[in-house]
C-alpha positions as CSV (number, residue, x, y, z in Angstrom):
1,M,-28.6,-21.3,-6.7
2,N,-29.1,-24.3,-9.0
3,K,-32.3,-26.1,-8.2
4,A,-31.3,-29.0,-10.5
5,V,-29.1,-30.4,-7.7
6,G,-32.0,-30.3,-5.3
7,A,-34.2,-32.1,-7.8
8,G,-31.5,-34.7,-8.3
9,V,-31.3,-35.3,-4.6
10,A,-35.1,-35.6,-4.4
11,A,-35.0,-38.2,-7.2
12,A,-32.3,-40.1,-5.3
13,I,-34.4,-40.1,-2.1
14,L,-37.4,-41.6,-4.0
15,L,-35.1,-44.3,-5.4
16,I,-33.9,-45.1,-1.9
17,A,-37.4,-45.2,-0.6
18,A,-38.4,-47.6,-3.3
19,A,-35.4,-49.8,-2.5
20,Q,-36.4,-49.9,1.2
21,A,-39.9,-51.0,0.2
22,R,-38.4,-54.2,-1.2
23,G,-37.8,-57.2,1.0
24,G,-34.5,-59.0,1.5
25,N,-35.1,-61.1,-1.6
26,G,-35.4,-58.0,-3.8
27,I,-39.1,-58.4,-4.5
28,A,-41.3,-55.3,-4.2
29,A,-43.7,-55.4,-1.3
30,A,-47.3,-56.0,-2.2
31,P,-49.4,-52.8,-2.2
32,S,-51.6,-52.2,0.8
33,D,-55.3,-52.0,0.6
34,E,-55.1,-48.6,2.3
35,A,-53.6,-45.5,0.8
36,S,-50.2,-44.8,2.1
37,P,-49.9,-41.5,4.0
38,R,-47.6,-38.9,2.4
39,T,-44.3,-38.6,4.3
40,A,-43.3,-35.0,5.2
41,P,-39.9,-33.9,4.0
42,D,-37.2,-34.1,6.6
43,W,-36.0,-30.6,7.6
44,S,-32.6,-32.0,8.7
45,A,-31.8,-33.0,5.1
46,W,-30.6,-29.5,4.4
47,R,-29.7,-28.1,7.8
48,R,-26.6,-26.2,6.5
49,P,-27.4,-23.5,4.0
50,L,-24.1,-23.2,2.3
51,G,-21.9,-25.6,0.4
52,P,-22.6,-28.6,-1.9
53,R,-26.2,-29.8,-1.8
54,D,-25.4,-33.3,-2.8
55,K,-24.1,-34.3,0.6
56,A,-26.3,-34.0,3.7
57,P,-24.5,-33.4,7.0
58,P,-24.5,-36.2,9.6
59,R,-27.6,-36.2,11.8
60,T,-27.5,-35.9,15.5
61,A,-30.1,-37.2,18.0
62,A,-31.1,-33.6,18.7
63,A,-31.6,-32.8,15.0
64,V,-33.7,-35.9,14.5
65,G,-36.0,-34.9,17.4
66,A,-36.3,-31.3,16.1
67,A,-37.1,-32.6,12.6
68,A,-39.9,-34.7,14.0
69,E,-41.2,-31.8,16.0
70,D,-41.6,-29.4,13.2
71,A,-41.6,-31.4,10.0
72,A,-42.5,-29.5,6.9
73,A,-45.7,-30.0,4.9
74,P,-45.3,-32.6,2.2
75,E,-45.5,-30.1,-0.6
76,L,-43.0,-27.7,0.9
77,D,-39.6,-27.1,-0.7
78,V,-37.4,-27.8,2.4
79,V,-34.4,-26.2,0.8
80,D,-36.1,-22.9,0.4
81,A,-37.8,-23.2,3.8
82,H,-34.5,-23.8,5.5
83,W,-32.8,-20.8,3.9
84,M,-35.8,-18.6,4.8
85,A,-35.8,-19.8,8.4
86,L,-32.1,-19.2,8.8
87,T,-32.4,-15.7,7.4
88,M,-35.4,-14.8,9.6
89,W,-33.5,-16.2,12.6
90,G,-30.3,-14.3,11.8
91,E,-32.1,-11.0,11.1
92,A,-34.8,-10.9,13.7
93,R,-34.7,-13.6,16.3
94,D,-34.6,-10.9,19.0
95,E,-37.8,-9.5,17.6
96,G,-39.8,-12.6,18.3
97,E,-42.5,-14.2,16.2
98,E,-43.8,-10.9,14.8
99,G,-40.4,-9.7,13.7
100,M,-39.3,-12.9,12.1
101,R,-42.6,-13.4,10.3
102,A,-42.2,-9.9,8.8
103,V,-38.7,-10.6,7.5
104,G,-39.9,-13.9,6.1
105,H,-42.6,-12.1,4.1
106,V,-40.2,-9.6,2.7
107,I,-38.1,-12.6,1.4
108,D,-41.3,-14.1,0.0
109,N,-42.4,-10.8,-1.6
110,R,-39.1,-10.5,-3.3
111,R,-39.2,-14.1,-4.5
112,R,-42.7,-13.7,-5.9
113,A,-41.8,-10.5,-7.7
114,G,-39.0,-12.3,-9.5
115,M,-36.5,-9.4,-9.3
116,H,-34.2,-11.2,-6.9
117,G,-34.4,-14.8,-8.2
118,A,-37.2,-17.3,-8.5
119,Y,-36.3,-19.1,-5.3
120,V,-35.6,-18.2,-1.7
121,T,-32.1,-19.6,-2.1
122,D,-31.5,-17.0,-4.8
123,T,-33.2,-14.2,-2.9
124,V,-31.3,-14.5,0.4
125,G,-28.1,-15.6,-1.3
126,E,-27.8,-12.3,-3.3
127,A,-24.8,-10.4,-2.0
128,F,-25.4,-7.7,0.6
129,Q,-29.2,-8.0,0.5
130,F,-29.6,-9.4,4.0
131,S,-27.0,-8.2,6.5
132,C,-26.9,-11.5,8.5
133,W,-25.2,-13.1,5.4
134,N,-22.6,-10.4,5.0
135,P,-19.0,-11.6,5.5
136,G,-17.9,-10.9,9.0
137,D,-21.4,-10.4,10.4
138,P,-21.6,-12.3,13.7
139,N,-25.0,-13.6,12.8
140,R,-23.6,-15.5,9.9
141,A,-21.3,-17.6,12.1
142,A,-24.2,-18.2,14.5
143,M,-26.5,-19.4,11.6
144,L,-23.9,-21.8,10.3
145,N,-23.7,-23.4,13.7
146,V,-27.4,-23.3,14.5
147,D,-27.6,-27.0,15.1
148,S,-25.1,-26.7,18.0
149,L,-27.4,-24.4,20.0
150,P,-28.2,-25.6,23.5
151,A,-31.5,-27.4,23.2
152,G,-33.2,-25.5,26.0
153,G,-32.0,-22.0,25.2
154,E,-33.9,-19.1,23.8
155,D,-32.0,-19.1,20.5
156,A,-32.9,-22.7,20.0
157,R,-36.6,-22.0,20.7
158,M,-36.5,-19.1,18.2
159,W,-34.9,-21.4,15.6
160,R,-37.7,-23.9,16.0
161,L,-40.2,-21.1,15.7
162,A,-38.5,-19.7,12.5
163,R,-38.8,-23.1,10.8
164,R,-42.5,-23.2,11.6
165,L,-43.0,-19.7,10.3
166,A,-41.1,-20.5,7.1
167,G,-43.4,-23.4,6.5
168,E,-46.5,-21.2,7.1
169,I,-45.3,-18.5,4.8
170,L,-44.2,-20.7,1.9
171,S,-47.4,-22.8,2.0
172,G,-49.6,-19.6,1.9
173,R,-50.8,-20.0,5.5
174,S,-49.4,-16.7,6.8
175,R,-50.8,-13.2,6.4
176,D,-48.2,-10.6,5.4
177,P,-47.9,-8.0,8.2
178,T,-45.5,-5.8,6.1
179,G,-48.1,-4.5,3.6
180,G,-46.2,-6.0,0.7
181,A,-42.8,-4.6,1.6
182,H,-39.7,-5.5,-0.4
183,F,-37.2,-3.6,1.8
184,Y,-36.5,-2.9,5.5
185,H,-33.9,-1.6,7.8
186,T,-33.4,-1.1,11.5
187,A,-35.0,2.1,12.9
188,S,-31.6,3.2,14.2
189,V,-30.1,3.7,10.7
190,S,-30.9,5.9,7.7
191,P,-29.5,4.4,4.5
192,L,-29.6,6.5,1.3
193,W,-32.2,4.4,-0.4
194,S,-34.9,5.0,2.2
195,R,-34.4,8.8,2.7
196,G,-37.5,10.8,1.9
197,V,-39.6,7.6,1.8
198,A,-42.3,6.9,4.4
199,P,-42.3,3.4,5.6
200,V,-45.4,1.4,5.2
201,R,-45.0,-0.4,8.5
202,R,-42.9,-0.4,11.7
203,I,-42.7,-3.8,13.2
204,G,-40.5,-4.1,16.3
205,G,-37.2,-2.4,15.6
206,H,-37.5,-2.5,11.8
207,L,-39.0,-0.1,9.3
208,F,-40.6,-1.7,6.1
209,F,-40.8,-0.1,2.6
210,R,-42.6,-1.2,-0.6
211,A,-39.9,0.5,-2.7
212,A,-36.7,2.4,-2.5
213,G,-36.8,6.1,-2.7
214,R,-34.1,6.3,-5.4
215,A,-32.6,4.0,-7.9
216,E,-31.2,1.2,-5.8
217,P,-27.5,0.4,-6.4
218,P,-26.9,-3.1,-7.7
219,R,-25.7,-4.3,-4.3
220,A,-27.8,-2.1,-2.0
221,R,-28.7,-3.6,1.3
222,S,-32.2,-4.4,2.3
223,S,-31.3,-4.4,6.0
224,E,-28.6,-3.3,8.3
225,T,-26.5,-5.3,10.8
226,R,-28.5,-6.0,13.9
């Protein structure tokens, strides 16, 4: 994924903010004696994970409220955080906080290792690495419509939780429960790459591995369909 587009949007946001600081006569407002608080990035700016990044989707009242509820830390890359949260939600929302946190750390471990891209967007966007993004997987359709979830439902609650967890993981405020795992799959399956390899952790319904037991095919899966 091209981070240059995201950087361009960030620059545009700064320009808009600067324009808004000017009065109706076009003169910049006088600086305050007090330091201005840093404004947290708006999660809703990148609610949809796929498609052009230079056009944010229209905001709904529910989205505005959710953004205020769990706004990211100022230094957080909200594009990466959004993709991580979506993938955690798609892969493990039925596993609760522990399961989603574990999936998030696998994503982060891969990103840090640099073998699956330098950014979360690269890591989770790689074909067939996370089954929730596979064409035809029912979780993919659910993720692309995550903003349409009934506000009081369990899936909506898990989505809000996933966004909080993504912020914690990417800002270094979460402890990795997977033991440094780069791979996982559901306990009900036995893919070739994990045969003969002891998992380092079992968390909920997933088994976690630091490495594959054989040379991993170029498009091997890190997880199986839920």
